[in-house]
Legacy VTK file of the C-alpha trace (Angstrom):
# vtk DataFile Version 3.0
C-alpha trace
ASCII
DATASET POLYDATA
POINTS 90 float
28.847 -7.398 -19.423
26.372 -4.489 -19.734
23.067 -4.776 -17.936
19.901 -3.962 -19.831
17.365 -1.910 -17.927
14.007 -0.524 -18.866
15.464 2.948 -19.296
17.826 1.633 -21.985
15.068 0.147 -24.099
13.932 2.097 -27.103
10.187 2.443 -27.346
8.766 2.982 -30.795
5.294 4.467 -30.728
3.056 3.400 -33.536
0.899 5.944 -35.269
-2.227 3.930 -34.589
-4.767 6.027 -32.747
-6.214 4.333 -29.715
-9.801 4.751 -28.722
-9.488 5.435 -24.994
-12.577 4.314 -23.129
-13.460 4.245 -19.473
-13.166 1.016 -17.520
-16.156 2.042 -15.401
-19.465 2.454 -17.167
-20.999 5.860 -16.488
-17.672 7.535 -15.623
-15.303 9.360 -17.924
-11.617 8.442 -18.105
-10.835 11.592 -16.108
-13.362 10.576 -13.440
-11.814 7.113 -13.179
-8.341 8.597 -12.785
-9.644 10.993 -10.144
-11.242 8.130 -8.208
-8.079 6.022 -8.438
-6.118 8.969 -7.058
-8.511 9.250 -4.111
-8.136 5.539 -3.370
-4.332 5.830 -3.505
-4.314 8.902 -1.262
-6.688 7.270 1.228
-4.385 4.274 1.446
-1.262 6.467 1.704
-2.804 8.361 4.652
-3.337 5.089 6.494
-0.998 6.071 9.331
-2.885 9.364 9.888
-6.455 8.094 9.538
-8.243 4.782 9.275
-8.931 3.243 5.890
-12.449 2.177 5.103
-14.022 0.783 1.967
-17.012 3.002 2.704
-15.102 6.246 2.057
-16.761 8.049 -0.877
-14.642 8.603 -3.993
-17.268 10.686 -5.765
-20.906 11.680 -5.266
-22.279 8.227 -6.085
-19.590 5.630 -5.321
-17.674 4.380 -2.316
-14.181 2.896 -2.621
-15.723 -0.569 -2.479
-18.220 0.090 -5.294
-15.671 1.863 -7.466
-12.997 -0.825 -7.087
-15.461 -3.608 -7.858
-16.702 -1.838 -10.988
-13.172 -0.904 -12.044
-11.848 -4.475 -11.793
-14.828 -5.898 -13.692
-14.661 -3.186 -16.352
-10.906 -3.592 -16.787
-11.317 -7.353 -17.140
-14.100 -6.943 -19.713
-11.986 -4.545 -21.785
-8.952 -6.852 -21.747
-11.082 -9.896 -22.537
-12.780 -8.124 -25.448
-9.415 -6.902 -26.742
-7.911 -10.401 -26.684
-10.960 -11.785 -28.506
-10.595 -9.240 -31.314
-6.855 -10.001 -31.620
-7.587 -13.729 -31.793
-10.200 -13.223 -34.505
-7.899 -10.927 -36.496
-5.019 -13.433 -36.445
-7.218 -16.381 -37.477
LINES 1 91
90 0 1 2 3 4 5 6 7 8 9 10 11 12 13 14 15 16 17 18 19 20 21 22 23 24 25 26 27 28 29 30 31 32 33 34 35 36 37 38 39 40 41 42 43 44 45 46 47 48 49 50 51 52 53 54 55 56 57 58 59 60 61 62 63 64 65 66 67 68 69 70 71 72 73 74 75 76 77 78 79 80 81 82 83 84 85 86 87 88 89
């Protein structure tokens, strides 16, 4: 019996353009990705250095501030998206 894996699935991309917006107010999508990369790299270097939530990820934000804003922003976007889908299907 063949096993289905993710690589075997065919993904059909719709031609609907998505409006990509930042999850963190005041930062661009590129800035958010850059900050996420810094958080990942800081965590990956855990064996070489200590990890602290007070490490800056950009000029204005620490890891703690960025992560808090990112989680709230991501939640708001998903919540707003589900509300619009619910209204459209009603």
